[in-house]
N, C-alpha and C positions, 0 to 999 in steps of 0.2 A: 438123753435126759438124765440129769443127776438126781440121785435119790435124796429125799428129804429125811431119811432115816438111816441109822447104822446099828449094827449089832454090838453088844457089849457083854463080855463074859465076866461072871463072878466065880467064886470058888466051885460051885456045883451047878449053876444055872446060867441062863442067858436072858438078856433083856433087849428090847428094841428102844433105841433112844432117838427122840426127835431132834434133829440138828438145829432147828431154830430156837428151841427152848432149852436144850441140853437136859431135858427131863424125860422120864419114860413116856413113850408114845402111848396113846389111849385109843381104844376102839370101843365106841358106844359107852364111854366113860370108864372102861375097865383098863387099868394099866397093864401093858404087855411086858410083864416081868416073870421071873422064876419059870422059864420054859426050858425044855431040852433043846439041844442044838438044831435038830431037824425041824422041830416045831417053830423055833424062832426064825429059821431061814424061810420056811413056808409063810409065816405071818408077814415077814418083810416083803415077800413077793406080793402078798395080798394088799398090803398098804401101798406099795408102789403102783399096783394096778388100779386101786381106788383113786390115787392122785392123778394117774394118766387119764382116767375116765372124766374126772372133774375138769382137768385142763382142756381136754378135747371138747367137752360139753360147753364150756365157756367160749371156746373158739367158734364153735358152730352157732351159738346164740348170738355172738357179736356179728358174725357173717350174715345171719338172718336179719338182724336189725339194720345193717348197712344196706342190704338188698331191698328191704322194705322202704327205706328212705329214698333209695335211687328210683324205685318204681313210682312212689307217690310224688316225688319232686319233679319227675320228668313230665308229668301230666299225661302220660300215655294211658294210664289206668286211673279211673276215678275211684276215690275212696268210697266205700260203701258204708252207709250209716244204718245200723240195725236199730229197729224200734223194739222196746221191751214187749214181751208177750203179754197179751191181755188174758185175764182169767176166763175160763169157759163160762158161758152163760147158759143156764139150763133152759131148754125150750120145750114147749109143749107140742109133742109130735102127734097128738091124737086129734 
């Protein structure tokens, strides 16, 4: 899997660059710039891990949707319709 990010060195610090935008990558809105080399390499692995989790999550979600369509379209299992819960009615137990 190709990385969506790359490291870029300046005079005294490192930054992580998003390949799609060619701008500094952001994590929770914070630009990943002015880091030491070890910190930048670590953050690059973190970003790649997040991307891998997102990709895998989308793959599993698509698979679940396909399987749900197969089950309901085959007629083997009837779809269940749930009725909304009714509010509890107080009763007089005395």
